[in-house]
C-alpha positions in Angstrom: -33.8 -23.7 -16.4 -35.4 -23.5 -12.9 -32.0 -23.2 -11.3 -31.1 -20.3 -13.5 -34.3 -18.6 -12.5 -33.5 -19.3 -8.8 -30.0 -17.8 -9.2 -31.5 -14.7 -10.9 -34.1 -14.4 -8.1 -31.3 -14.7 -5.5 -29.3 -12.0 -7.2 -32.3 -9.7 -7.6 -33.2 -10.0 -4.0 -29.9 -8.7 -2.9 -27.7 -11.8 -2.9 -24.8 -9.7 -4.1 -25.5 -6.6 -2.1 -22.4 -7.4 0.1 -20.2 -6.4 -2.8 -21.1 -2.8 -2.3 -19.5 -2.9 1.2 -16.5 -4.7 -0.2 -15.9 -2.2 -3.0 -16.4 0.7 -0.6 -13.7 -0.5 1.8 -11.3 -2.2 -0.7 -9.8 0.7 -2.7 -8.4 2.6 0.3 -6.9 -0.6 1.7 -5.3 -1.5 -1.6 -4.0 2.0 -2.2 -2.4 2.0 1.2 -0.8 -1.4 0.5 0.4 -0.1 -2.8 2.0 3.0 -1.2 3.8 1.0 1.4 5.1 -1.7 -0.9 5.9 0.9 -3.6 7.9 3.0 -1.1 9.7 0.0 0.3 10.4 -1.3 -3.2 11.8 2.1 -4.2 14.1 2.3 -1.2 15.2 -1.3 -1.7 15.9 -0.6 -5.4 18.0 2.4 -4.5 19.9 0.2 -1.9 20.5 -2.4 -4.6 21.6 0.2 -7.1 24.2 1.4 -4.6 25.3 -2.1 -4.0 25.5 -2.7 -7.7 27.7 0.4 -8.2 30.0 -0.5 -5.3 30.3 -4.2 -6.1 33.8 -5.2 -7.2 33.2 -8.8 -8.5 31.0 -10.0 -11.3 29.2 -12.4 -9.0 28.1 -9.6 -6.7 27.1 -7.5 -9.7 24.9 -10.2 -11.1 23.4 -10.9 -7.7 22.5 -7.3 -7.2 21.1 -7.0 -10.7 18.9 -10.1 -10.3 17.6 -8.7 -7.0 16.8 -5.4 -8.5 15.0 -7.0 -11.5 12.9 -9.1 -9.0 12.1 -6.1 -7.0 10.9 -4.1 -10.0 8.9 -7.1 -11.3 7.2 -7.5 -7.8 6.2 -3.8 -7.7 4.8 -3.9 -11.2 2.8 -7.1 -10.5 1.4 -5.5 -7.4 0.4 -2.4 -9.4 -1.3 -4.5 -12.1 -3.2 -6.5 -9.5 -4.4 -3.3 -7.7 -5.5 -1.8 -10.9 -7.3 -5.0 -11.9 -9.1 -5.2 -8.7 -10.2 -1.6 -8.6 -10.9 -1.0 -12.3 -11.6 -4.3 -14.0 -13.7 -6.3 -11.4 -16.4 -3.6 -11.2 -16.7 -3.5 -15.0 -16.9 -7.3 -15.1 -19.7 -7.3 -12.5 -21.5 -4.6 -14.5 -21.2 -6.7 -17.6 -22.3 -9.9 -15.8 -25.3 -8.3 -14.0 -26.4 -5.2 -15.9 -29.9 -5.2 -14.3 -28.5 -4.8 -10.8 -26.0 -2.0 -11.5 -27.4 1.5 -11.5 -25.6 4.3 -13.2 -23.6 6.5 -10.8 -25.8 9.6 -11.6 -28.9 7.7 -10.5 -27.6 7.3 -7.0 -26.7 3.7 -7.5 -23.6 1.9 -6.4 -21.6 -0.9 -7.9 -24.2 -3.7 -7.4 
């Protein structure tokens, strides 16, 4: 029980205040990465589509289709991870530490 009180005291005294800085800097970085990977993935998918249309043998068609499928899966996984980090993690922290999170209209930040 004492360790639980010590953890609560640590959190209350600002033990998680570094998360404010992380969540101030993280979204622009993640959106930049998402834009770069999404753009590159789109160009690569177009390139693979052209290769798929031009391919003459079934082996090349299957190979191009598998590469296109993997590219689309990779871009979707990246999108889901970015959304999870920017939307779900702050809500999880608000649920875990409700006393530390001030509402946005009160001038508070995430933690």
